[in-house]
N, C-alpha and C positions, 0 to 999 in steps of 0.2 A: 813445638812451633810457637805457641803463644809466649813462652819464655824468651825465645829469640826475638820476637817482635817487641816485647816489653823491654828487653835489654837495649835494643837499638833506640827505642823511643826515650828511655831514661838517659841513655848516653847523649843523645842530641839535646834533650831538655836541660841537662846539667852543664852544658858548655857555658863557660863564663865569658861573656863578650869582652870584658876588659882585659882578659888574658889571651884572647884569640890573636892569631898571627894575621899578617896582611893577606896571606894566601890561604886557600882552603887546604887543610891537612887532614889526613886520616891516620889514626893511631890505633893499632890493634891492642886491646886491653885484655881480653880473654877470648876463648874459642868462640863464644856466641855473642860477643859484644865488641862493637867498634865505635870509637869516638870520632866524630867529625867536627873539627874546630874551624871557625870562620870569622871574618871581620864583618860585623853588622853593617858598617858603612858601605863596604864593597858589595855586600849581599843586597843592598838597596838599589844597585844598578842592574840593568838588564843582563849585561855580560857576567856580573858577579853572581846573579841569581842562577843563570844557566850553569856556571861552573859549580856552584853549591849543589844544585840538583844532580849534576853529573857525579859528583863525589858521594852524595847520599845514595844514589843508585849503585855505585861501585861498592860501597860499604854494605848495603843490603844484599848484594849479590855474593859477597864474601861470606856473610853470616848465613844466608838462606840456602846456599848451594847452587849447583848448575842450573842455568835458566834455559838451556836448550835440551830438548827431548833426547837428542843423540848423546849428550853428556850425562844426563840424569840417571841412566841405567834402566829405568822403567817409567811407564806412564804415571803410575801412582806417585813415584818420587818427583817427577816433573810437576805434577799438579800441586803437590805439597810445597815444593820449592817456589813455584810461581805465586801461590797464595801468600806465602810468607813474605816474598819480595814485594808484592803489591801493597800488602798491609803495612809493611815496614816503611816503604817510601811515603805512602800517604800519611802515616802517623808522624814521621820525621818532618816532612814538609809543613804539616800543620803546626809544628812546634816552632818553626822559624819565623 
């Protein structure tokens, strides 16, 4: 789990703003890592920030697994997935 969270944080931290596209984009790099690219100018607006956060949450959900108890398979899996998701989102947003 920590490896997944670290992978997301590193992927977000390594985004090069000068190469980022005008829109927020998600690119799957490996099974446990997703790169979210964004335009820093657009991320400085309210709507841009909302879209960036939405994409970060989507990427964290992909990496961390199902966020609903009914889809996780067990309570333990659900708790693990939620903890991964929450930490990944917090870590990624702190890097933006």
